[in-house]
N, C-alpha and C positions, 0 to 999 in steps of 0.2 A: 439910143445913140447909133447913127448910121455908120460913122467912121470915127476911129480914135485917132491914131497917129500911124505913120508909115513904119515906125520902129516896132510898134505892136504887131503889125502884120508880118514883118521880117521875122520877129521873135517866134510868132506862131509857125511860120514855114520852117525855120531852122530847128527849133526845139521839137516841133511836131514831127519833122522828118527823122530826127535823131531818136526821139522816143518810140516812133513807130518801128524803126529798124531794131531798136533794143528789144521791144516787145516781141517782134518776130523771132529773134535769137533765143530769147527766154523761152518761148513757147516750143521751139524746136529742141531745145536742150531738155526741157521738162517732160516732154512726151505728149502723146495723144490725149491722155487722161485729163490734162488740164483743161481742155476745152470740151470734154465729153459732157453730155447732159445725162449723166447716169442717176443723179440723185440731187437732193436739195442742196447739199454741201457744194457739189460741183457747180450748180447753177449760181450760188452766192459768189464763189470764186470768179466765175466768168463775168458776173455783173460787176464785181469789184475791180476786175482788170479793166474793164471798159471805163468805169468811173474814174479810175486812177489815171488812165490815159487821157481822158477828157480834162481832167484837173491839170495835168502837165501841160497840155496844150493851151488852155485858156487862162490859167492863173499865173500871173508874173510873180506871185508870192511863193510859188513852188519851183525850185530850180530843177533842171534836168537830172542832176545827180540824186537829189531827194526822191524824185518820181522814179527813177530807175531803181533805187533801193526798195521803194514801195512795191514796184512790180516783181522784183526778185523775191521779196519777202512773201507776197501772195503766192507765187509759183512754188516757193519752197514749202510753205505751210500746206498747200494742196498736195504736193508730192509726199510730204511726211504723213499726212492724214491717209492717203491712199496706201502708203507703205504699211502703216500700222494696222489699217483695216483689212488689209490683204493677208497679213501675218497672224494677226490675233483676232479670231472671229467675234469674241465679246465686244471688242472696241467698234466693230462694224455697227452694232446695234445703236451706238451713240451717234454715229455720223449718218446713218442711212435708215430708212424705214424698211421693214420686211415686205416682200411682194404678198399680195393677198388674193386669194380666190374669190371671185365674184359670182361665177357660175360653175356649178358642179354637176356634171352629167345632165346638161339640159335645164337645170333648175337654177333660177336666179336666187341668190342668197340674200334675202332682204336685210338681215343684220349687217352683213358685210357692206352692202351697198350704202346703208345709212352711216355706218361707221367711217367709210371712206369718202362720204359725201358725193356719191356718183349716182346719176339717174339711171333707170332702166333703159331709157332712150339712147344714152351714151353707150351703153353696153351693146345694145342691139346694133347701133351704128358700127362699132368695132367688129361685130360678128359679120355684118353685111360686107364690111370692107375686106374681110378675110375670105370673101367667097362663099360663105355659108348662108343659106336661105332658111334653114330650119333649125329652130332652137334645140330640138331634140337630137340633132347631129353634133352638138357641141359637147366636147368632153370637158374642158374647163376654159374659163376666161380668167386671166390673171392680170390685176393691176400691178404694174412693175413699179420699182423704186423710182423711176424717172417720170412716172405719171402715164406711161404708154400702156396700151392693152395687149396682151398676147392671147391669142385664140388658138386653141388646140382642138381639133375635131376628134370625135370619139375613135375613129379608125387610127389615128396617129398618136393616141395617148399612151399606148403601151402599157408598161408597168407603172408609170407615173414617177419614175426615179428623177426625172428633171424637175419635179416639183418638191424635192426634198427640203429646200429652204423657204417654202412658200407657207403662209398662214392660211388655214382653212378653218374659219370660225365654226366652232361647235363640234368639231371632230378631233382636231389635233393642232397644236401649235408648238413652236420651239423645236429644238433638235430632238430627233426621234432615235430610238436604238437602232443600230444598223440591222438590216434585214437582207437576206440574199435576194438579188434581183430587184432592188429598189424598195420603195414604200409599199407597193402593191396597193391599188386603189379599190379595194373591195367595198361595196355598199352594204 
């Protein structure tokens, strides 16, 4: 159908404008984390917000008030999940995956690549994008919870204390006992 009625178009303009403004207010109140692409849970909330806005715009079966309540509910649930996961580390494991080391001191970890379904070519691309041309210069490559790669060269690896929450298959995983000066990445 190319054209319904003028009243449908006016409804989309009025309700759409009001819903859009409402969403902007909700996002400003709920904070930056609501739209962050930090992990799968955040992505689901972002997609759900877009889907809800589209439903408010295009479905005359959903009132503006119902749609607004749905948007507020999604933002509130995301806020609560972020609050809980930042206060109680064990709950974080339910909502997000742990970052995983894919390359350790220039060696690609085949088991980690298979487990995370990442190809060696994708890892090499991330290494090149970081400005490193020699795999031997790589300290670690970490697959982060949002699916991005962090590449740290050997010179900048230091004591590895930034890797305390990272899974390195075959050597350690989970919380480690505190050590002075970080984890220490001895081979």
